[in-house]
CHARMM-style PDB file with segment names, atoms N, HN, CA, C and O in Angstrom:
ATOM      1  N   MET     1      -5.452 -11.283  -8.372  1.00  0.00      PROA
ATOM      2  CA  MET     1      -5.084 -12.263  -7.372  1.00  0.00      PROA
ATOM      3  C   MET     1      -5.668 -13.615  -7.751  1.00  0.00      PROA
ATOM      4  O   MET     1      -6.802 -13.739  -8.213  1.00  0.00      PROA
ATOM      5  N   THR     2      -4.848 -14.598  -7.534  1.00  0.00      PROA
ATOM      6  HN  THR     2      -3.927 -14.497  -7.158  1.00  0.00      PROA
ATOM      7  CA  THR     2      -5.285 -15.974  -7.741  1.00  0.00      PROA
ATOM      8  C   THR     2      -4.924 -16.777  -6.493  1.00  0.00      PROA
ATOM      9  O   THR     2      -4.156 -16.304  -5.655  1.00  0.00      PROA
ATOM     10  N   PRO     3      -5.458 -17.959  -6.364  1.00  0.00      PROA
ATOM     11  CA  PRO     3      -5.051 -18.804  -5.226  1.00  0.00      PROA
ATOM     12  C   PRO     3      -3.535 -19.019  -5.185  1.00  0.00      PROA
ATOM     13  O   PRO     3      -2.954 -19.158  -4.108  1.00  0.00      PROA
ATOM     14  N   GLY     4      -2.903 -19.046  -6.353  1.00  0.00      PROA
ATOM     15  HN  GLY     4      -3.375 -18.934  -7.227  1.00  0.00      PROA
ATOM     16  CA  GLY     4      -1.451 -19.192  -6.398  1.00  0.00      PROA
ATOM     17  C   GLY     4      -0.722 -18.025  -5.755  1.00  0.00      PROA
ATOM     18  O   GLY     4       0.330 -18.208  -5.142  1.00  0.00      PROA
ATOM     19  N   ASP     5      -1.276 -16.822  -5.893  1.00  0.00      PROA
ATOM     20  HN  ASP     5      -2.130 -16.673  -6.391  1.00  0.00      PROA
ATOM     21  CA  ASP     5      -0.671 -15.644  -5.249  1.00  0.00      PROA
ATOM     22  C   ASP     5      -0.709 -15.797  -3.733  1.00  0.00      PROA
ATOM     23  O   ASP     5       0.258 -15.479  -3.041  1.00  0.00      PROA
ATOM     24  N   LEU     6      -1.826 -16.283  -3.234  1.00  0.00      PROA
ATOM     25  HN  LEU     6      -2.612 -16.542  -3.796  1.00  0.00      PROA
ATOM     26  CA  LEU     6      -1.949 -16.502  -1.792  1.00  0.00      PROA
ATOM     27  C   LEU     6      -0.976 -17.585  -1.328  1.00  0.00      PROA
ATOM     28  O   LEU     6      -0.359 -17.465  -0.270  1.00  0.00      PROA
ATOM     29  N   ASP     7      -0.848 -18.627  -2.121  1.00  0.00      PROA
ATOM     30  HN  ASP     7      -1.350 -18.724  -2.980  1.00  0.00      PROA
ATOM     31  CA  ASP     7       0.099 -19.691  -1.775  1.00  0.00      PROA
ATOM     32  C   ASP     7       1.516 -19.146  -1.693  1.00  0.00      PROA
ATOM     33  O   ASP     7       2.274 -19.518  -0.798  1.00  0.00      PROA
ATOM     34  N   ALA     8       1.879 -18.263  -2.624  1.00  0.00      PROA
ATOM     35  HN  ALA     8       1.263 -17.961  -3.352  1.00  0.00      PROA
ATOM     36  CA  ALA     8       3.225 -17.676  -2.612  1.00  0.00      PROA
ATOM     37  C   ALA     8       3.443 -16.855  -1.344  1.00  0.00      PROA
ATOM     38  O   ALA     8       4.518 -16.917  -0.747  1.00  0.00      PROA
ATOM     39  N   LEU     9       2.441 -16.092  -0.928  1.00  0.00      PROA
ATOM     40  HN  LEU     9       1.567 -16.043  -1.413  1.00  0.00      PROA
ATOM     41  CA  LEU     9       2.562 -15.319   0.311  1.00  0.00      PROA
ATOM     42  C   LEU     9       2.725 -16.246   1.508  1.00  0.00      PROA
ATOM     43  O   LEU     9       3.536 -15.989   2.398  1.00  0.00      PROA
ATOM     44  N   ARG    10       1.957 -17.312   1.523  1.00  0.00      PROA
ATOM     45  HN  ARG    10       1.298 -17.521   0.800  1.00  0.00      PROA
ATOM     46  CA  ARG    10       2.070 -18.269   2.630  1.00  0.00      PROA
ATOM     47  C   ARG    10       3.443 -18.926   2.666  1.00  0.00      PROA
ATOM     48  O   ARG    10       3.976 -19.194   3.743  1.00  0.00      PROA
ATOM     49  N   GLU    11       4.019 -19.188   1.495  1.00  0.00      PROA
ATOM     50  HN  GLU    11       3.586 -18.971   0.620  1.00  0.00      PROA
ATOM     51  CA  GLU    11       5.366 -19.769   1.434  1.00  0.00      PROA
ATOM     52  C   GLU    11       6.409 -18.817   2.004  1.00  0.00      PROA
ATOM     53  O   GLU    11       7.470 -19.249   2.456  1.00  0.00      PROA
ATOM     54  N   HSD    12       6.109 -17.526   1.983  1.00  0.00      PROA
ATOM     55  HN  HSD    12       5.248 -17.175   1.617  1.00  0.00      PROA
ATOM     56  CA  HSD    12       7.017 -16.521   2.557  1.00  0.00      PROA
ATOM     57  C   HSD    12       6.710 -16.241   4.022  1.00  0.00      PROA
ATOM     58  O   HSD    12       7.268 -15.313   4.606  1.00  0.00      PROA
ATOM     59  N   GLY    13       5.831 -17.032   4.615  1.00  0.00      PROA
ATOM     60  HN  GLY    13       5.377 -17.785   4.140  1.00  0.00      PROA
ATOM     61  CA  GLY    13       5.582 -16.916   6.039  1.00  0.00      PROA
ATOM     62  C   GLY    13       4.364 -16.119   6.446  1.00  0.00      PROA
ATOM     63  O   GLY    13       4.124 -15.937   7.640  1.00  0.00      PROA
ATOM     64  N   PHE    14       3.586 -15.636   5.488  1.00  0.00      PROA
ATOM     65  HN  PHE    14       3.781 -15.784   4.519  1.00  0.00      PROA
ATOM     66  CA  PHE    14       2.370 -14.890   5.819  1.00  0.00      PROA
ATOM     67  C   PHE    14       1.256 -15.867   6.169  1.00  0.00      PROA
ATOM     68  O   PHE    14       0.977 -16.795   5.411  1.00  0.00      PROA
ATOM     69  N   ASP    15       0.623 -15.658   7.316  1.00  0.00      PROA
ATOM     70  HN  ASP    15       0.850 -14.904   7.933  1.00  0.00      PROA
ATOM     71  CA  ASP    15      -0.568 -16.448   7.618  1.00  0.00      PROA
ATOM     72  C   ASP    15      -1.795 -15.675   7.123  1.00  0.00      PROA
ATOM     73  O   ASP    15      -1.674 -14.560   6.617  1.00  0.00      PROA
ATOM     74  N   ASP    16      -2.970 -16.278   7.276  1.00  0.00      PROA
ATOM     75  HN  ASP    16      -3.069 -17.184   7.688  1.00  0.00      PROA
ATOM     76  CA  ASP    16      -4.170 -15.627   6.758  1.00  0.00      PROA
ATOM     77  C   ASP    16      -4.421 -14.270   7.397  1.00  0.00      PROA
ATOM     78  O   ASP    16      -4.897 -13.353   6.728  1.00  0.00      PROA
ATOM     79  N   ARG    17      -4.112 -14.129   8.667  1.00  0.00      PROA
ATOM     80  HN  ARG    17      -3.726 -14.874   9.211  1.00  0.00      PROA
ATOM     81  CA  ARG    17      -4.310 -12.838   9.345  1.00  0.00      PROA
ATOM     82  C   ARG    17      -3.382 -11.780   8.752  1.00  0.00      PROA
ATOM     83  O   ARG    17      -3.807 -10.648   8.519  1.00  0.00      PROA
ATOM     84  N   ALA    18      -2.121 -12.135   8.507  1.00  0.00      PROA
ATOM     85  HN  ALA    18      -1.775 -13.054   8.697  1.00  0.00      PROA
ATOM     86  CA  ALA    18      -1.174 -11.176   7.936  1.00  0.00      PROA
ATOM     87  C   ALA    18      -1.590 -10.770   6.522  1.00  0.00      PROA
ATOM     88  O   ALA    18      -1.470  -9.604   6.146  1.00  0.00      PROA
ATOM     89  N   ILE    19      -2.074 -11.730   5.747  1.00  0.00      PROA
ATOM     90  HN  ILE    19      -2.171 -12.677   6.052  1.00  0.00      PROA
ATOM     91  CA  ILE    19      -2.548 -11.414   4.391  1.00  0.00      PROA
ATOM     92  C   ILE    19      -3.753 -10.487   4.474  1.00  0.00      PROA
ATOM     93  O   ILE    19      -3.836  -9.510   3.730  1.00  0.00      PROA
ATOM     94  N   HSD    20      -4.672 -10.782   5.358  1.00  0.00      PROA
ATOM     95  HN  HSD    20      -4.604 -11.576   5.962  1.00  0.00      PROA
ATOM     96  CA  HSD    20      -5.855  -9.940   5.542  1.00  0.00      PROA
ATOM     97  C   HSD    20      -5.447  -8.516   5.926  1.00  0.00      PROA
ATOM     98  O   HSD    20      -5.941  -7.549   5.347  1.00  0.00      PROA
ATOM     99  N   ASP    21      -4.555  -8.391   6.896  1.00  0.00      PROA
ATOM    100  HN  ASP    21      -4.154  -9.176   7.367  1.00  0.00      PROA
ATOM    101  CA  ASP    21      -4.117  -7.065   7.343  1.00  0.00      PROA
ATOM    102  C   ASP    21      -3.437  -6.299   6.222  1.00  0.00      PROA
ATOM    103  O   ASP    21      -3.679  -5.105   6.046  1.00  0.00      PROA
ATOM    104  N   ALA    22      -2.584  -6.982   5.459  1.00  0.00      PROA
ATOM    105  HN  ALA    22      -2.388  -7.952   5.601  1.00  0.00      PROA
ATOM    106  CA  ALA    22      -1.897  -6.328   4.341  1.00  0.00      PROA
ATOM    107  C   ALA    22      -2.906  -5.838   3.304  1.00  0.00      PROA
ATOM    108  O   ALA    22      -2.787  -4.723   2.797  1.00  0.00      PROA
ATOM    109  N   VAL    23      -3.889  -6.664   2.992  1.00  0.00      PROA
ATOM    110  HN  VAL    23      -3.986  -7.570   3.404  1.00  0.00      PROA
ATOM    111  CA  VAL    23      -4.915  -6.273   2.015  1.00  0.00      PROA
ATOM    112  C   VAL    23      -5.669  -5.043   2.507  1.00  0.00      PROA
ATOM    113  O   VAL    23      -5.957  -4.143   1.718  1.00  0.00      PROA
ATOM    114  N   GLN    24      -5.990  -4.990   3.787  1.00  0.00      PROA
ATOM    115  HN  GLN    24      -5.755  -5.720   4.428  1.00  0.00      PROA
ATOM    116  CA  GLN    24      -6.713  -3.840   4.331  1.00  0.00      PROA
ATOM    117  C   GLN    24      -5.903  -2.554   4.201  1.00  0.00      PROA
ATOM    118  O   GLN    24      -6.439  -1.519   3.803  1.00  0.00      PROA
ATOM    119  N   VAL    25      -4.625  -2.614   4.533  1.00  0.00      PROA
ATOM    120  HN  VAL    25      -4.190  -3.454   4.856  1.00  0.00      PROA
ATOM    121  CA  VAL    25      -3.764  -1.422   4.454  1.00  0.00      PROA
ATOM    122  C   VAL    25      -3.581  -0.996   3.005  1.00  0.00      PROA
ATOM    123  O   VAL    25      -3.691   0.189   2.691  1.00  0.00      PROA
ATOM    124  N   ILE    26      -3.307  -1.938   2.127  1.00  0.00      PROA
ATOM    125  HN  ILE    26      -3.217  -2.901   2.382  1.00  0.00      PROA
ATOM    126  CA  ILE    26      -3.112  -1.629   0.708  1.00  0.00      PROA
ATOM    127  C   ILE    26      -4.384  -1.028   0.113  1.00  0.00      PROA
ATOM    128  O   ILE    26      -4.323  -0.049  -0.630  1.00  0.00      PROA
ATOM    129  N   ALA    27      -5.525  -1.609   0.437  1.00  0.00      PROA
ATOM    130  HN  ALA    27      -5.575  -2.405   1.041  1.00  0.00      PROA
ATOM    131  CA  ALA    27      -6.798  -1.101  -0.088  1.00  0.00      PROA
ATOM    132  C   ALA    27      -7.071   0.316   0.420  1.00  0.00      PROA
ATOM    133  O   ALA    27      -7.554   1.162  -0.331  1.00  0.00      PROA
ATOM    134  N   TYR    28      -6.764   0.573   1.688  1.00  0.00      PROA
ATOM    135  HN  TYR    28      -6.371  -0.115   2.299  1.00  0.00      PROA
ATOM    136  CA  TYR    28      -6.988   1.909   2.237  1.00  0.00      PROA
ATOM    137  C   TYR    28      -6.135   2.943   1.509  1.00  0.00      PROA
ATOM    138  O   TYR    28      -6.637   3.993   1.109  1.00  0.00      PROA
ATOM    139  N   PHE    29      -4.850   2.650   1.337  1.00  0.00      PROA
ATOM    140  HN  PHE    29      -4.442   1.797   1.662  1.00  0.00      PROA
ATOM    141  CA  PHE    29      -3.977   3.605   0.654  1.00  0.00      PROA
ATOM    142  C   PHE    29      -4.403   3.806  -0.792  1.00  0.00      PROA
ATOM    143  O   PHE    29      -4.335   4.924  -1.303  1.00  0.00      PROA
ATOM    144  N   ASN    30      -4.839   2.748  -1.458  1.00  0.00      PROA
ATOM    145  HN  ASN    30      -4.895   1.840  -1.043  1.00  0.00      PROA
ATOM    146  CA  ASN    30      -5.344   2.869  -2.819  1.00  0.00      PROA
ATOM    147  C   ASN    30      -6.557   3.796  -2.840  1.00  0.00      PROA
ATOM    148  O   ASN    30      -6.650   4.689  -3.682  1.00  0.00      PROA
ATOM    149  N   TYR    31      -7.472   3.582  -1.923  1.00  0.00      PROA
ATOM    150  HN  TYR    31      -7.397   2.856  -1.238  1.00  0.00      PROA
ATOM    151  CA  TYR    31      -8.685   4.401  -1.844  1.00  0.00      PROA
ATOM    152  C   TYR    31      -8.354   5.867  -1.574  1.00  0.00      PROA
ATOM    153  O   TYR    31      -8.815   6.757  -2.287  1.00  0.00      PROA
ATOM    154  N   ILE    32      -7.556   6.105  -0.546  1.00  0.00      PROA
ATOM    155  HN  ILE    32      -7.181   5.382   0.033  1.00  0.00      PROA
ATOM    156  CA  ILE    32      -7.306   7.492  -0.143  1.00  0.00      PROA
ATOM    157  C   ILE    32      -6.502   8.248  -1.197  1.00  0.00      PROA
ATOM    158  O   ILE    32      -6.692   9.452  -1.374  1.00  0.00      PROA
ATOM    159  N   ASN    33      -5.608   7.553  -1.896  1.00  0.00      PROA
ATOM    160  HN  ASN    33      -5.454   6.576  -1.752  1.00  0.00      PROA
ATOM    161  CA  ASN    33      -4.865   8.200  -2.973  1.00  0.00      PROA
ATOM    162  C   ASN    33      -5.762   8.549  -4.151  1.00  0.00      PROA
ATOM    163  O   ASN    33      -5.585   9.595  -4.775  1.00  0.00      PROA
ATOM    164  N   ARG    34      -6.720   7.688  -4.460  1.00  0.00      PROA
ATOM    165  HN  ARG    34      -6.864   6.838  -3.953  1.00  0.00      PROA
ATOM    166  CA  ARG    34      -7.658   7.999  -5.543  1.00  0.00      PROA
ATOM    167  C   ARG    34      -8.554   9.183  -5.171  1.00  0.00      PROA
ATOM    168  O   ARG    34      -8.840  10.034  -6.014  1.00  0.00      PROA
ATOM    169  N   ILE    35      -8.991   9.238  -3.930  1.00  0.00      PROA
ATOM    170  HN  ILE    35      -8.759   8.547  -3.246  1.00  0.00      PROA
ATOM    171  CA  ILE    35      -9.799  10.375  -3.477  1.00  0.00      PROA
ATOM    172  C   ILE    35      -8.985  11.663  -3.582  1.00  0.00      PROA
ATOM    173  O   ILE    35      -9.464  12.665  -4.113  1.00  0.00      PROA
ATOM    174  N   ALA    36      -7.753  11.632  -3.073  1.00  0.00      PROA
ATOM    175  HN  ALA    36      -7.364  10.818  -2.641  1.00  0.00      PROA
ATOM    176  CA  ALA    36      -6.902  12.823  -3.119  1.00  0.00      PROA
ATOM    177  C   ALA    36      -6.638  13.251  -4.555  1.00  0.00      PROA
ATOM    178  O   ALA    36      -6.694  14.439  -4.872  1.00  0.00      PROA
ATOM    179  N   HSD    37      -6.353  12.288  -5.423  1.00  0.00      PROA
ATOM    180  HN  HSD    37      -6.308  11.323  -5.165  1.00  0.00      PROA
ATOM    181  CA  HSD    37      -6.100  12.611  -6.826  1.00  0.00      PROA
ATOM    182  C   HSD    37      -7.351  13.201  -7.471  1.00  0.00      PROA
ATOM    183  O   HSD    37      -7.270  14.187  -8.203  1.00  0.00      PROA
ATOM    184  N   GLY    38      -8.505  12.598  -7.197  1.00  0.00      PROA
ATOM    185  HN  GLY    38      -8.570  11.797  -6.602  1.00  0.00      PROA
ATOM    186  CA  GLY    38      -9.750  13.085  -7.775  1.00  0.00      PROA
ATOM    187  C   GLY    38     -10.118  14.487  -7.320  1.00  0.00      PROA
ATOM    188  O   GLY    38     -10.761  15.235  -8.057  1.00  0.00      PROA
ATOM    189  N   LEU    39      -9.713  14.845  -6.107  1.00  0.00      PROA
ATOM    190  HN  LEU    39      -9.190  14.237  -5.509  1.00  0.00      PROA
ATOM    191  CA  LEU    39     -10.000  16.181  -5.583  1.00  0.00      PROA
ATOM    192  C   LEU    39      -8.913  17.189  -5.910  1.00  0.00      PROA
ATOM    193  O   LEU    39      -9.042  18.373  -5.599  1.00  0.00      PROA
ATOM    194  N   GLY    40      -7.840  16.719  -6.541  1.00  0.00      PROA
ATOM    195  HN  GLY    40      -7.736  15.757  -6.794  1.00  0.00      PROA
ATOM    196  CA  GLY    40      -6.745  17.625  -6.910  1.00  0.00      PROA
ATOM    197  C   GLY    40      -5.873  18.033  -5.738  1.00  0.00      PROA
ATOM    198  O   GLY    40      -5.250  19.094  -5.768  1.00  0.00      PROA
ATOM    199  N   VAL    41      -5.823  17.201  -4.705  1.00  0.00      PROA
ATOM    200  HN  VAL    41      -6.330  16.339  -4.681  1.00  0.00      PROA
ATOM    201  CA  VAL    41      -5.010  17.515  -3.535  1.00  0.00      PROA
ATOM    202  C   VAL    41      -3.529  17.499  -3.927  1.00  0.00      PROA
ATOM    203  O   VAL    41      -3.060  16.560  -4.571  1.00  0.00      PROA
ATOM    204  N   GLN    42      -2.817  18.524  -3.540  1.00  0.00      PROA
ATOM    205  HN  GLN    42      -3.198  19.287  -3.016  1.00  0.00      PROA
ATOM    206  CA  GLN    42      -1.387  18.603  -3.814  1.00  0.00      PROA
ATOM    207  C   GLN    42      -0.605  18.075  -2.620  1.00  0.00      PROA
ATOM    208  O   GLN    42      -1.004  18.302  -1.478  1.00  0.00      PROA
ATOM    209  N   PRO    43       0.506  17.371  -2.860  1.00  0.00      PROA
ATOM    210  CA  PRO    43       1.302  16.852  -1.744  1.00  0.00      PROA
ATOM    211  C   PRO    43       1.852  17.983  -0.879  1.00  0.00      PROA
ATOM    212  O   PRO    43       2.095  19.089  -1.364  1.00  0.00      PROA
ATOM    213  N   GLU    44       2.042  17.695   0.390  1.00  0.00      PROA
ATOM    214  HN  GLU    44       1.845  16.797   0.783  1.00  0.00      PROA
ATOM    215  CA  GLU    44       2.641  18.671   1.285  1.00  0.00      PROA
ATOM    216  C   GLU    44       4.083  18.919   0.853  1.00  0.00      PROA
ATOM    217  O   GLU    44       4.766  18.001   0.399  1.00  0.00      PROA
ATOM    218  N   THR    45       4.536  20.136   0.993  1.00  0.00      PROA
ATOM    219  HN  THR    45       3.981  20.881   1.362  1.00  0.00      PROA
ATOM    220  CA  THR    45       5.896  20.476   0.552  1.00  0.00      PROA
ATOM    221  C   THR    45       6.962  20.013   1.536  1.00  0.00      PROA
ATOM    222  O   THR    45       8.136  19.944   1.172  1.00  0.00      PROA
ATOM    223  N   PHE    46       6.588  19.693   2.773  1.00  0.00      PROA
ATOM    224  HN  PHE    46       5.635  19.750   3.069  1.00  0.00      PROA
ATOM    225  CA  PHE    46       7.576  19.290   3.762  1.00  0.00      PROA
ATOM    226  C   PHE    46       7.900  17.794   3.689  1.00  0.00      PROA
ATOM    227  O   PHE    46       8.781  17.322   4.409  1.00  0.00      PROA
ATOM    228  N   ILE    47       7.211  17.055   2.843  1.00  0.00      PROA
ATOM    229  HN  ILE    47       6.496  17.438   2.259  1.00  0.00      PROA
ATOM    230  CA  ILE    47       7.475  15.623   2.699  1.00  0.00      PROA
ATOM    231  C   ILE    47       8.406  15.412   1.511  1.00  0.00      PROA
ATOM    232  O   ILE    47       8.119  15.853   0.398  1.00  0.00      PROA
ATOM    233  N   ARG    48       9.530  14.729   1.761  1.00  0.00      PROA
ATOM    234  HN  ARG    48       9.763  14.371   2.665  1.00  0.00      PROA
ATOM    235  CA  ARG    48      10.494  14.453   0.690  1.00  0.00      PROA
ATOM    236  C   ARG    48       9.919  13.432  -0.280  1.00  0.00      PROA
ATOM    237  O   ARG    48       9.194  12.526   0.132  1.00  0.00      PROA
ATOM    238  N   PRO    49      10.234  13.569  -1.565  1.00  0.00      PROA
ATOM    239  CA  PRO    49       9.842  12.533  -2.528  1.00  0.00      PROA
ATOM    240  C   PRO    49      10.463  11.191  -2.145  1.00  0.00      PROA
ATOM    241  O   PRO    49      11.560  11.144  -1.588  1.00  0.00      PROA
ATOM    242  N   TRP    50       9.757  10.108  -2.447  1.00  0.00      PROA
ATOM    243  HN  TRP    50       8.867  10.147  -2.900  1.00  0.00      PROA
ATOM    244  CA  TRP    50      10.213   8.766  -2.104  1.00  0.00      PROA
ATOM    245  C   TRP    50      11.611   8.519  -2.650  1.00  0.00      PROA
ATOM    246  O   TRP    50      11.877   8.762  -3.827  1.00  0.00      PROA
ATOM    247  N   GLY    51      12.505   8.036  -1.790  1.00  0.00      PROA
ATOM    248  HN  GLY    51      12.289   7.839  -0.834  1.00  0.00      PROA
ATOM    249  CA  GLY    51      13.869   7.702  -2.193  1.00  0.00      PROA
ATOM    250  C   GLY    51      14.851   8.847  -2.122  1.00  0.00      PROA
ATOM    251  O   GLY    51      16.050   8.630  -2.298  1.00  0.00      PROA
ATOM    252  N   GLN    52      14.396  10.042  -1.873  1.00  0.00      PROA
ATOM    253  HN  GLN    52      13.422  10.218  -1.730  1.00  0.00      PROA
ATOM    254  CA  GLN    52      15.299  11.200  -1.799  1.00  0.00      PROA
ATOM    255  C   GLN    52      15.941  11.210  -0.414  1.00  0.00      PROA
ATOM    256  O   GLN    52      15.254  11.099   0.601  1.00  0.00      PROA
ATOM    257  N   SER    53      17.264  11.344  -0.386  1.00  0.00      PROA
ATOM    258  HN  SER    53      17.823  11.435  -1.211  1.00  0.00      PROA
ATOM    259  CA  SER    53      17.981  11.321   0.892  1.00  0.00      PROA
ATOM    260  C   SER    53      17.909  12.681   1.586  1.00  0.00      PROA
ATOM    261  O   SER    53      17.646  13.713   0.969  1.00  0.00      PROA
ATOM    262  N   VAL    54      18.155  12.634   2.895  1.00  0.00      PROA
ATOM    263  HN  VAL    54      18.369  11.796   3.396  1.00  0.00      PROA
ATOM    264  CA  VAL    54      18.203  13.859   3.690  1.00  0.00      PROA
ATOM    265  C   VAL    54      19.565  14.502   3.494  1.00  0.00      PROA
ATOM    266  O   VAL    54      20.595  13.845   3.650  1.00  0.00      PROA
ATOM    267  N   ASP    55      19.574  15.780   3.154  1.00  0.00      PROA
ATOM    268  HN  ASP    55      18.737  16.313   3.028  1.00  0.00      PROA
ATOM    269  CA  ASP    55      20.864  16.491   2.949  1.00  0.00      PROA
ATOM    270  C   ASP    55      21.292  17.203   4.202  1.00  0.00      PROA
ATOM    271  OT1 ASP    55      22.341  17.847   4.219  1.00  0.00      PROA
TER     272      ASP     55
END
């Protein structure tokens, strides 16, 4: 991240609170996925892979 990245987000209508909230959510998912991967957690079988349509 650079100040230019923040400027680009602001140009798209994100205020500082929205950027902060997005960073918190992204960081949490990054953290929890690394923990799950490190522990060898397998995905639940009832969750469809991303982009797969419902038949």
